[in-house]
PDB file as gemmi writes it, atoms N, CA and C in Angstrom:
CRYST1    1.000    1.000    1.000  90.00  90.00  90.00 P 1                      
ATOM      1  N   MET A   1      28.266  -4.872 -10.246  1.00  0.00           N  
ATOM      2  CA  MET A   1      27.286  -5.711 -10.721  1.00  0.00           C  
ATOM      3  C   MET A   1      26.549  -6.438  -9.251  1.00  0.00           C  
ATOM      4  N   ASP A   2      25.616  -6.032  -8.727  1.00  0.00           N  
ATOM      5  CA  ASP A   2      24.921  -6.736  -7.818  1.00  0.00           C  
ATOM      6  C   ASP A   2      24.288  -7.901  -8.057  1.00  0.00           C  
ATOM      7  N   ASP A   3      24.209  -8.893  -6.792  1.00  0.00           N  
ATOM      8  CA  ASP A   3      23.276 -10.141  -7.299  1.00  0.00           C  
ATOM      9  C   ASP A   3      21.992  -9.914  -7.654  1.00  0.00           C  
ATOM     10  N   ILE A   4      21.028 -10.682  -8.163  1.00  0.00           N  
ATOM     11  CA  ILE A   4      19.948 -10.918  -8.411  1.00  0.00           C  
ATOM     12  C   ILE A   4      19.097 -10.604  -7.069  1.00  0.00           C  
ATOM     13  N   GLN A   5      18.148  -9.579  -7.251  1.00  0.00           N  
ATOM     14  CA  GLN A   5      17.460  -9.236  -5.717  1.00  0.00           C  
ATOM     15  C   GLN A   5      15.801  -9.788  -6.253  1.00  0.00           C  
ATOM     16  N   LEU A   6      14.976  -9.771  -5.328  1.00  0.00           N  
ATOM     17  CA  LEU A   6      13.600 -10.099  -5.486  1.00  0.00           C  
ATOM     18  C   LEU A   6      12.943  -8.993  -4.616  1.00  0.00           C  
ATOM     19  N   GLU A   7      12.060  -8.088  -5.329  1.00  0.00           N  
ATOM     20  CA  GLU A   7      11.359  -7.464  -4.516  1.00  0.00           C  
ATOM     21  C   GLU A   7       9.796  -7.751  -5.057  1.00  0.00           C  
ATOM     22  N   LEU A   8       8.687  -7.942  -3.863  1.00  0.00           N  
ATOM     23  CA  LEU A   8       7.282  -8.203  -4.231  1.00  0.00           C  
ATOM     24  C   LEU A   8       6.844  -7.383  -3.326  1.00  0.00           C  
ATOM     25  N   ASN A   9       5.574  -6.952  -4.131  1.00  0.00           N  
ATOM     26  CA  ASN A   9       4.675  -6.061  -3.025  1.00  0.00           C  
ATOM     27  C   ASN A   9       3.601  -7.155  -2.376  1.00  0.00           C  
ATOM     28  N   LYS A  10       2.815  -6.639  -1.646  1.00  0.00           N  
ATOM     29  CA  LYS A  10       1.728  -7.327  -0.724  1.00  0.00           C  
ATOM     30  C   LYS A  10       0.824  -8.030  -1.272  1.00  0.00           C  
ATOM     31  N   LEU A  11       0.570  -7.814  -2.844  1.00  0.00           N  
ATOM     32  CA  LEU A  11      -0.284  -8.698  -3.685  1.00  0.00           C  
ATOM     33  C   LEU A  11       0.616  -9.612  -4.548  1.00  0.00           C  
ATOM     34  N   GLY A  12       1.800 -10.000  -4.187  1.00  0.00           N  
ATOM     35  CA  GLY A  12       2.645 -10.710  -4.990  1.00  0.00           C  
ATOM     36  C   GLY A  12       3.047 -10.904  -6.192  1.00  0.00           C  
ATOM     37  N   ARG A  13       3.031  -9.132  -6.397  1.00  0.00           N  
ATOM     38  CA  ARG A  13       3.437  -8.861  -7.773  1.00  0.00           C  
ATOM     39  C   ARG A  13       4.723  -7.941  -7.695  1.00  0.00           C  
ATOM     40  N   GLY A  14       5.740  -8.192  -8.425  1.00  0.00           N  
ATOM     41  CA  GLY A  14       7.077  -7.520  -8.355  1.00  0.00           C  
ATOM     42  C   GLY A  14       8.150  -8.080  -9.453  1.00  0.00           C  
ATOM     43  N   SER A  15       9.448  -8.545  -9.126  1.00  0.00           N  
ATOM     44  CA  SER A  15      10.245  -8.723  -9.951  1.00  0.00           C  
ATOM     45  C   SER A  15      11.419  -8.892  -9.583  1.00  0.00           C  
ATOM     46  N   PHE A  16      12.076  -9.822 -10.248  1.00  0.00           N  
ATOM     47  CA  PHE A  16      13.647 -10.227  -9.912  1.00  0.00           C  
ATOM     48  C   PHE A  16      14.251  -9.170 -10.774  1.00  0.00           C  
ATOM     49  N   PHE A  17      15.443  -8.618 -10.237  1.00  0.00           N  
ATOM     50  CA  PHE A  17      16.478  -7.587 -10.996  1.00  0.00           C  
ATOM     51  C   PHE A  17      17.682  -7.816 -10.757  1.00  0.00           C  
ATOM     52  N   ILE A  18      18.443  -7.000 -11.632  1.00  0.00           N  
ATOM     53  CA  ILE A  18      19.900  -6.864 -11.387  1.00  0.00           C  
ATOM     54  C   ILE A  18      20.215  -5.610 -11.614  1.00  0.00           C  
ATOM     55  N   THR A  19      21.408  -4.816 -10.787  1.00  0.00           N  
ATOM     56  CA  THR A  19      21.316  -3.611 -10.763  1.00  0.00           C  
ATOM     57  C   THR A  19      22.663  -3.232 -11.162  1.00  0.00           C  
ATOM     58  N   ASP A  20      23.073  -2.081 -11.615  1.00  0.00           N  
ATOM     59  CA  ASP A  20      24.522  -1.747 -11.787  1.00  0.00           C  
ATOM     60  C   ASP A  20      24.706  -0.314 -11.165  1.00  0.00           C  
ATOM     61  N   GLY A  21      24.999  -0.485 -10.021  1.00  0.00           N  
ATOM     62  CA  GLY A  21      24.894   0.942  -9.336  1.00  0.00           C  
ATOM     63  C   GLY A  21      23.575   1.018  -8.785  1.00  0.00           C  
ATOM     64  N   ASN A  22      22.946   2.353  -9.242  1.00  0.00           N  
ATOM     65  CA  ASN A  22      21.410   2.401  -8.701  1.00  0.00           C  
ATOM     66  C   ASN A  22      20.541   2.242  -9.701  1.00  0.00           C  
ATOM     67  N   GLU A  23      20.995   1.489 -10.935  1.00  0.00           N  
ATOM     68  CA  GLU A  23      20.294   1.740 -12.048  1.00  0.00           C  
ATOM     69  C   GLU A  23      20.015  -0.012 -12.290  1.00  0.00           C  
ATOM     70  N   ARG A  24      18.593  -0.256 -12.553  1.00  0.00           N  
ATOM     71  CA  ARG A  24      18.208  -1.495 -12.873  1.00  0.00           C  
ATOM     72  C   ARG A  24      18.581  -1.639 -14.563  1.00  0.00           C  
ATOM     73  N   ILE A  25      19.175  -2.760 -14.929  1.00  0.00           N  
ATOM     74  CA  ILE A  25      19.588  -2.967 -15.979  1.00  0.00           C  
ATOM     75  C   ILE A  25      19.084  -4.157 -16.421  1.00  0.00           C  
ATOM     76  N   ALA A  26      18.375  -5.070 -15.559  1.00  0.00           N  
ATOM     77  CA  ALA A  26      17.521  -6.263 -16.308  1.00  0.00           C  
ATOM     78  C   ALA A  26      16.293  -6.532 -14.852  1.00  0.00           C  
ATOM     79  N   PHE A  27      15.508  -7.146 -15.772  1.00  0.00           N  
ATOM     80  CA  PHE A  27      14.420  -7.317 -14.428  1.00  0.00           C  
ATOM     81  C   PHE A  27      13.618  -8.517 -15.258  1.00  0.00           C  
ATOM     82  N   MET A  28      12.821  -9.108 -14.285  1.00  0.00           N  
ATOM     83  CA  MET A  28      11.589 -10.445 -14.956  1.00  0.00           C  
ATOM     84  C   MET A  28      10.324  -9.783 -13.980  1.00  0.00           C  
ATOM     85  N   GLU A  29       9.307  -9.438 -14.721  1.00  0.00           N  
ATOM     86  CA  GLU A  29       8.271  -8.989 -14.127  1.00  0.00           C  
ATOM     87  C   GLU A  29       7.520 -10.293 -13.678  1.00  0.00           C  
ATOM     88  N   ILE A  30       7.072 -10.436 -12.443  1.00  0.00           N  
ATOM     89  CA  ILE A  30       6.493 -12.068 -11.930  1.00  0.00           C  
ATOM     90  C   ILE A  30       5.278 -11.409 -11.106  1.00  0.00           C  
ATOM     91  N   GLY A  31       4.516 -12.478 -11.027  1.00  0.00           N  
ATOM     92  CA  GLY A  31       3.139 -12.463  -9.968  1.00  0.00           C  
ATOM     93  C   GLY A  31       3.303 -13.719  -9.338  1.00  0.00           C  
ATOM     94  N   ILE A  32       3.187 -13.575  -7.979  1.00  0.00           N  
ATOM     95  CA  ILE A  32       2.881 -15.058  -7.511  1.00  0.00           C  
ATOM     96  C   ILE A  32       1.679 -15.131  -6.638  1.00  0.00           C  
ATOM     97  N   THR A  33       0.654 -16.078  -6.767  1.00  0.00           N  
ATOM     98  CA  THR A  33      -0.477 -16.380  -6.233  1.00  0.00           C  
ATOM     99  C   THR A  33      -0.641 -18.086  -5.937  1.00  0.00           C  
ATOM    100  N   GLU A  34      -0.765 -17.943  -4.371  1.00  0.00           N  
ATOM    101  CA  GLU A  34      -0.870 -19.423  -4.183  1.00  0.00           C  
ATOM    102  C   GLU A  34       0.123 -20.457  -4.574  1.00  0.00           C  
ATOM    103  N   ASN A  35      -0.120 -21.396  -5.447  1.00  0.00           N  
ATOM    104  CA  ASN A  35       0.905 -22.017  -5.717  1.00  0.00           C  
ATOM    105  C   ASN A  35       1.408 -21.774  -7.193  1.00  0.00           C  
ATOM    106  N   ARG A  36       1.138 -20.525  -7.825  1.00  0.00           N  
ATOM    107  CA  ARG A  36       1.814 -20.316  -9.139  1.00  0.00           C  
ATOM    108  C   ARG A  36       2.678 -19.172  -9.091  1.00  0.00           C  
ATOM    109  N   LEU A  37       3.638 -19.045 -10.106  1.00  0.00           N  
ATOM    110  CA  LEU A  37       4.391 -17.871 -10.277  1.00  0.00           C  
ATOM    111  C   LEU A  37       4.405 -17.661 -11.885  1.00  0.00           C  
ATOM    112  N   VAL A  38       3.685 -16.491 -12.220  1.00  0.00           N  
ATOM    113  CA  VAL A  38       3.444 -16.116 -13.707  1.00  0.00           C  
ATOM    114  C   VAL A  38       4.617 -15.034 -13.714  1.00  0.00           C  
ATOM    115  N   ALA A  39       5.300 -15.623 -14.803  1.00  0.00           N  
ATOM    116  CA  ALA A  39       6.294 -14.879 -15.351  1.00  0.00           C  
ATOM    117  C   ALA A  39       5.612 -13.905 -16.609  1.00  0.00           C  
ATOM    118  N   TYR A  40       5.473 -12.610 -16.211  1.00  0.00           N  
ATOM    119  CA  TYR A  40       5.109 -11.807 -17.646  1.00  0.00           C  
ATOM    120  C   TYR A  40       5.957 -11.048 -18.384  1.00  0.00           C  
ATOM    121  N   HIS A  41       7.240 -10.483 -18.064  1.00  0.00           N  
ATOM    122  CA  HIS A  41       8.115 -10.126 -18.823  1.00  0.00           C  
ATOM    123  C   HIS A  41       9.259  -9.821 -18.414  1.00  0.00           C  
ATOM    124  N   THR A  42      10.452 -10.001 -19.513  1.00  0.00           N  
ATOM    125  CA  THR A  42      11.992  -9.826 -19.206  1.00  0.00           C  
ATOM    126  C   THR A  42      12.275  -8.894 -20.031  1.00  0.00           C  
ATOM    127  N   GLU A  43      13.113  -8.203 -19.348  1.00  0.00           N  
ATOM    128  CA  GLU A  43      13.626  -7.099 -20.166  1.00  0.00           C  
ATOM    129  C   GLU A  43      15.259  -6.620 -19.940  1.00  0.00           C  
ATOM    130  N   VAL A  44      16.136  -6.299 -20.682  1.00  0.00           N  
ATOM    131  CA  VAL A  44      17.701  -6.183 -20.356  1.00  0.00           C  
ATOM    132  C   VAL A  44      17.979  -4.796 -20.993  1.00  0.00           C  
ATOM    133  N   SER A  45      18.379  -3.844 -20.301  1.00  0.00           N  
ATOM    134  CA  SER A  45      18.573  -2.570 -21.000  1.00  0.00           C  
ATOM    135  C   SER A  45      19.685  -2.691 -22.260  1.00  0.00           C  
ATOM    136  N   PRO A  46      19.493  -1.736 -23.223  1.00  0.00           N  
ATOM    137  CA  PRO A  46      20.312  -2.038 -24.506  1.00  0.00           C  
ATOM    138  C   PRO A  46      21.877  -1.989 -24.382  1.00  0.00           C  
ATOM    139  N   LYS A  47      22.378  -1.466 -23.037  1.00  0.00           N  
ATOM    140  CA  LYS A  47      23.598  -1.451 -22.790  1.00  0.00           C  
ATOM    141  C   LYS A  47      24.209  -2.638 -21.997  1.00  0.00           C  
ATOM    142  N   ALA A  48      23.025  -3.251 -21.703  1.00  0.00           N  
ATOM    143  CA  ALA A  48      23.514  -4.728 -21.075  1.00  0.00           C  
ATOM    144  C   ALA A  48      23.185  -5.897 -21.823  1.00  0.00           C  
ATOM    145  N   GLU A  49      22.669  -5.802 -22.991  1.00  0.00           N  
ATOM    146  CA  GLU A  49      22.419  -6.850 -23.687  1.00  0.00           C  
ATOM    147  C   GLU A  49      23.730  -7.686 -24.025  1.00  0.00           C  
ATOM    148  N   GLY A  50      23.302  -8.857 -24.428  1.00  0.00           N  
ATOM    149  CA  GLY A  50      24.756  -9.823 -24.641  1.00  0.00           C  
ATOM    150  C   GLY A  50      25.503 -10.267 -23.708  1.00  0.00           C  
ATOM    151  N   LYS A  51      24.970 -10.193 -22.522  1.00  0.00           N  
ATOM    152  CA  LYS A  51      25.619 -10.645 -21.302  1.00  0.00           C  
ATOM    153  C   LYS A  51      24.998 -11.882 -20.340  1.00  0.00           C  
ATOM    154  N   GLY A  52      24.031 -12.391 -20.951  1.00  0.00           N  
ATOM    155  CA  GLY A  52      23.397 -13.303 -20.252  1.00  0.00           C  
ATOM    156  C   GLY A  52      22.445 -12.830 -19.041  1.00  0.00           C  
ATOM    157  N   PHE A  53      22.214 -11.573 -19.060  1.00  0.00           N  
ATOM    158  CA  PHE A  53      21.387 -11.474 -18.026  1.00  0.00           C  
ATOM    159  C   PHE A  53      20.056 -11.983 -17.832  1.00  0.00           C  
ATOM    160  N   ALA A  54      19.552 -12.036 -19.237  1.00  0.00           N  
ATOM    161  CA  ALA A  54      18.037 -12.844 -18.895  1.00  0.00           C  
ATOM    162  C   ALA A  54      18.109 -14.055 -18.756  1.00  0.00           C  
ATOM    163  N   LYS A  55      19.256 -14.814 -19.183  1.00  0.00           N  
ATOM    164  CA  LYS A  55      19.450 -16.219 -18.767  1.00  0.00           C  
ATOM    165  C   LYS A  55      19.522 -16.450 -17.101  1.00  0.00           C  
ATOM    166  N   LYS A  56      20.312 -15.243 -16.404  1.00  0.00           N  
ATOM    167  CA  LYS A  56      20.549 -15.263 -15.021  1.00  0.00           C  
ATOM    168  C   LYS A  56      19.137 -15.170 -14.422  1.00  0.00           C  
ATOM    169  N   LEU A  57      18.519 -14.408 -14.983  1.00  0.00           N  
ATOM    170  CA  LEU A  57      17.152 -14.183 -14.295  1.00  0.00           C  
ATOM    171  C   LEU A  57      16.123 -15.427 -14.362  1.00  0.00           C  
ATOM    172  N   LEU A  58      16.138 -15.628 -15.581  1.00  0.00           N  
ATOM    173  CA  LEU A  58      15.411 -17.129 -15.636  1.00  0.00           C  
ATOM    174  C   LEU A  58      15.857 -18.156 -14.605  1.00  0.00           C  
ATOM    175  N   LEU A  59      17.166 -18.345 -14.582  1.00  0.00           N  
ATOM    176  CA  LEU A  59      17.589 -19.586 -13.812  1.00  0.00           C  
ATOM    177  C   LEU A  59      17.194 -19.056 -12.270  1.00  0.00           C  
ATOM    178  N   ARG A  60      17.424 -18.048 -11.754  1.00  0.00           N  
ATOM    179  CA  ARG A  60      17.224 -17.648 -10.538  1.00  0.00           C  
ATOM    180  C   ARG A  60      15.861 -17.671 -10.356  1.00  0.00           C  
ATOM    181  N   MET A  61      14.461 -17.327 -11.309  1.00  0.00           N  
ATOM    182  CA  MET A  61      13.002 -17.599 -10.845  1.00  0.00           C  
ATOM    183  C   MET A  61      12.820 -19.032 -10.860  1.00  0.00           C  
ATOM    184  N   VAL A  62      13.767 -19.639 -11.681  1.00  0.00           N  
ATOM    185  CA  VAL A  62      13.467 -21.060 -11.589  1.00  0.00           C  
ATOM    186  C   VAL A  62      13.627 -21.765 -10.310  1.00  0.00           C  
ATOM    187  N   ALA A  63      15.023 -21.432  -9.856  1.00  0.00           N  
ATOM    188  CA  ALA A  63      15.454 -22.071  -8.550  1.00  0.00           C  
ATOM    189  C   ALA A  63      14.457 -21.454  -7.586  1.00  0.00           C  
ATOM    190  N   TYR A  64      13.985 -20.325  -7.419  1.00  0.00           N  
ATOM    191  CA  TYR A  64      12.808 -19.512  -6.359  1.00  0.00           C  
ATOM    192  C   TYR A  64      11.596 -20.575  -6.376  1.00  0.00           C  
ATOM    193  N   ALA A  65      11.175 -20.529  -7.558  1.00  0.00           N  
ATOM    194  CA  ALA A  65       9.976 -21.590  -7.688  1.00  0.00           C  
ATOM    195  C   ALA A  65       9.846 -22.670  -7.334  1.00  0.00           C  
ATOM    196  N   ARG A  66      11.170 -23.474  -7.416  1.00  0.00           N  
ATOM    197  CA  ARG A  66      11.639 -24.903  -6.948  1.00  0.00           C  
ATOM    198  C   ARG A  66      11.458 -24.726  -5.294  1.00  0.00           C  
ATOM    199  N   GLN A  67      12.248 -24.047  -5.063  1.00  0.00           N  
ATOM    200  CA  GLN A  67      12.556 -23.930  -3.430  1.00  0.00           C  
ATOM    201  C   GLN A  67      11.046 -23.601  -2.819  1.00  0.00           C  
ATOM    202  N   HIS A  68      10.008 -22.851  -3.572  1.00  0.00           N  
ATOM    203  CA  HIS A  68       8.783 -22.766  -2.875  1.00  0.00           C  
ATOM    204  C   HIS A  68       7.557 -23.321  -3.227  1.00  0.00           C  
ATOM    205  N   GLY A  69       8.000 -24.473  -4.178  1.00  0.00           N  
ATOM    206  CA  GLY A  69       6.817 -25.391  -4.727  1.00  0.00           C  
ATOM    207  C   GLY A  69       6.160 -24.824  -5.495  1.00  0.00           C  
ATOM    208  N   LEU A  70       6.304 -24.080  -6.329  1.00  0.00           N  
ATOM    209  CA  LEU A  70       5.554 -23.133  -7.137  1.00  0.00           C  
ATOM    210  C   LEU A  70       5.473 -23.647  -8.798  1.00  0.00           C  
ATOM    211  N   LYS A  71       4.315 -23.834  -9.392  1.00  0.00           N  
ATOM    212  CA  LYS A  71       4.025 -23.986 -10.881  1.00  0.00           C  
ATOM    213  C   LYS A  71       4.619 -22.772 -11.810  1.00  0.00           C  
ATOM    214  N   VAL A  72       5.171 -22.475 -12.710  1.00  0.00           N  
ATOM    215  CA  VAL A  72       5.327 -21.741 -13.282  1.00  0.00           C  
ATOM    216  C   VAL A  72       4.466 -21.208 -14.637  1.00  0.00           C  
ATOM    217  N   VAL A  73       3.802 -20.297 -15.052  1.00  0.00           N  
ATOM    218  CA  VAL A  73       3.011 -20.045 -16.035  1.00  0.00           C  
ATOM    219  C   VAL A  73       4.098 -18.934 -17.041  1.00  0.00           C  
ATOM    220  N   PRO A  74       4.549 -19.386 -18.048  1.00  0.00           N  
ATOM    221  CA  PRO A  74       5.469 -18.762 -18.807  1.00  0.00           C  
ATOM    222  C   PRO A  74       4.624 -17.676 -19.772  1.00  0.00           C  
ATOM    223  N   LEU A  75       4.101 -16.643 -19.361  1.00  0.00           N  
ATOM    224  CA  LEU A  75       3.441 -15.815 -20.592  1.00  0.00           C  
ATOM    225  C   LEU A  75       4.610 -14.845 -21.052  1.00  0.00           C  
ATOM    226  N   CYS A  76       5.509 -14.765 -20.601  1.00  0.00           N  
ATOM    227  CA  CYS A  76       6.501 -13.865 -21.126  1.00  0.00           C  
ATOM    228  C   CYS A  76       7.144 -14.721 -22.044  1.00  0.00           C  
ATOM    229  N   PRO A  77       7.430 -14.024 -23.411  1.00  0.00           N  
ATOM    230  CA  PRO A  77       7.715 -14.735 -24.762  1.00  0.00           C  
ATOM    231  C   PRO A  77       9.149 -15.365 -24.546  1.00  0.00           C  
ATOM    232  N   PHE A  78      10.206 -14.475 -23.549  1.00  0.00           N  
ATOM    233  CA  PHE A  78      11.609 -15.066 -23.427  1.00  0.00           C  
ATOM    234  C   PHE A  78      11.412 -16.319 -22.681  1.00  0.00           C  
ATOM    235  N   VAL A  79      10.674 -16.525 -21.682  1.00  0.00           N  
ATOM    236  CA  VAL A  79      10.688 -17.475 -20.570  1.00  0.00           C  
ATOM    237  C   VAL A  79      10.007 -18.619 -21.289  1.00  0.00           C  
ATOM    238  N   ASN A  80       8.756 -18.343 -22.123  1.00  0.00           N  
ATOM    239  CA  ASN A  80       8.086 -19.363 -22.655  1.00  0.00           C  
ATOM    240  C   ASN A  80       8.791 -20.015 -23.876  1.00  0.00           C  
ATOM    241  N   ALA A  81       9.868 -19.323 -24.395  1.00  0.00           N  
ATOM    242  CA  ALA A  81      10.830 -19.885 -25.527  1.00  0.00           C  
ATOM    243  C   ALA A  81      11.896 -20.839 -24.712  1.00  0.00           C  
ATOM    244  N   GLN A  82      12.220 -20.372 -23.863  1.00  0.00           N  
ATOM    245  CA  GLN A  82      13.375 -21.362 -22.736  1.00  0.00           C  
ATOM    246  C   GLN A  82      12.686 -22.612 -22.441  1.00  0.00           C  
ATOM    247  N   PHE A  83      11.348 -22.621 -21.919  1.00  0.00           N  
ATOM    248  CA  PHE A  83      11.004 -23.704 -21.403  1.00  0.00           C  
ATOM    249  C   PHE A  83      10.461 -24.369 -22.668  1.00  0.00           C  
ATOM    250  N   LYS A  84      10.084 -24.304 -23.771  1.00  0.00           N  
ATOM    251  CA  LYS A  84       9.735 -25.026 -24.761  1.00  0.00           C  
ATOM    252  C   LYS A  84      11.024 -25.846 -25.299  1.00  0.00           C  
ATOM    253  N   ARG A  85      12.385 -24.918 -25.444  1.00  0.00           N  
ATOM    254  CA  ARG A  85      13.337 -25.464 -25.939  1.00  0.00           C  
ATOM    255  C   ARG A  85      14.189 -26.257 -24.770  1.00  0.00           C  
ATOM    256  N   HIS A  86      14.052 -26.058 -24.032  1.00  0.00           N  
ATOM    257  CA  HIS A  86      14.465 -27.139 -22.822  1.00  0.00           C  
ATOM    258  C   HIS A  86      13.514 -27.925 -21.835  1.00  0.00           C  
ATOM    259  N   ARG A  87      12.608 -28.496 -22.372  1.00  0.00           N  
ATOM    260  CA  ARG A  87      11.203 -28.911 -22.012  1.00  0.00           C  
ATOM    261  C   ARG A  87      11.558 -30.014 -21.018  1.00  0.00           C  
ATOM    262  N   ASP A  88      12.549 -30.771 -21.020  1.00  0.00           N  
ATOM    263  CA  ASP A  88      12.982 -31.940 -19.995  1.00  0.00           C  
ATOM    264  C   ASP A  88      13.797 -30.884 -18.589  1.00  0.00           C  
ATOM    265  N   GLU A  89      14.245 -29.937 -18.879  1.00  0.00           N  
ATOM    266  CA  GLU A  89      14.672 -29.133 -17.778  1.00  0.00           C  
ATOM    267  C   GLU A  89      13.886 -28.462 -16.584  1.00  0.00           C  
ATOM    268  N   TYR A  90      12.554 -28.229 -17.369  1.00  0.00           N  
ATOM    269  CA  TYR A  90      11.645 -27.252 -16.768  1.00  0.00           C  
ATOM    270  C   TYR A  90      10.259 -27.522 -16.559  1.00  0.00           C  
ATOM    271  N   ALA A  91      10.210 -29.257 -16.648  1.00  0.00           N  
ATOM    272  CA  ALA A  91       9.044 -29.897 -16.830  1.00  0.00           C  
ATOM    273  C   ALA A  91       8.293 -30.036 -15.491  1.00  0.00           C  
ATOM    274  N   ASP A  92       9.045 -30.208 -14.329  1.00  0.00           N  
ATOM    275  CA  ASP A  92       8.624 -30.328 -13.058  1.00  0.00           C  
ATOM    276  C   ASP A  92       7.909 -28.917 -12.743  1.00  0.00           C  
ATOM    277  N   ILE A  93       8.501 -27.435 -13.244  1.00  0.00           N  
ATOM    278  CA  ILE A  93       7.691 -26.500 -13.029  1.00  0.00           C  
ATOM    279  C   ILE A  93       6.831 -25.937 -13.563  1.00  0.00           C  
ATOM    280  N   TRP A  94       6.464 -26.387 -15.169  1.00  0.00           N  
ATOM    281  CA  TRP A  94       5.805 -25.966 -16.267  1.00  0.00           C  
ATOM    282  C   TRP A  94       4.275 -26.024 -15.825  1.00  0.00           C  
ATOM    283  N   GLU A  95       3.871 -25.118 -15.679  1.00  0.00           N  
ATOM    284  CA  GLU A  95       2.039 -24.873 -15.499  1.00  0.00           C  
ATOM    285  C   GLU A  95       1.555 -25.956 -16.712  1.00  0.00           C  
ATOM    286  N   GLU A  96       1.001 -26.882 -16.917  1.00  0.00           N  
ATOM    287  CA  GLU A  96       0.512 -27.669 -17.892  1.00  0.00           C  
ATOM    288  C   GLU A  96      -0.241 -26.924 -18.786  1.00  0.00           C  
ATOM    289  N   THR A  97      -1.253 -26.472 -17.636  1.00  0.00           N  
ATOM    290  CA  THR A  97      -2.504 -25.686 -18.936  1.00  0.00           C  
ATOM    291  C   THR A  97      -1.913 -24.927 -19.964  1.00  0.00           C  
ATOM    292  N   VAL A  98      -0.814 -24.195 -19.761  1.00  0.00           N  
ATOM    293  CA  VAL A  98      -0.392 -22.869 -20.490  1.00  0.00           C  
ATOM    294  C   VAL A  98       0.484 -23.352 -21.674  1.00  0.00           C  
ATOM    295  N   ARG A  99       1.251 -24.921 -21.554  1.00  0.00           N  
ATOM    296  CA  ARG A  99       1.691 -25.601 -22.746  1.00  0.00           C  
ATOM    297  C   ARG A  99       1.139 -24.940 -24.030  1.00  0.00           C  
TER     298      ARG A  99                                                      
END                                                                             
């Protein structure tokens, strides 16, 4: 299992992802513009479910947002649910207008 990687195109769209060999087994689609990171979608392959990969992607995305001074717009249902469940933990990066 490789570490979480980030791949972005020149428009700031891409994903954090986890691979097993050459196969992507989990990813979080994101977009970055100016001071915002939009989390669009998180997906884990059926064979990798229940191993905490979605949470690992979330923690990596949050660390990236904090490191780069970005506010997060949680359009992804998983990310939104985690932000709502742990408000205090993510209050510093949660984009207010999307709550």
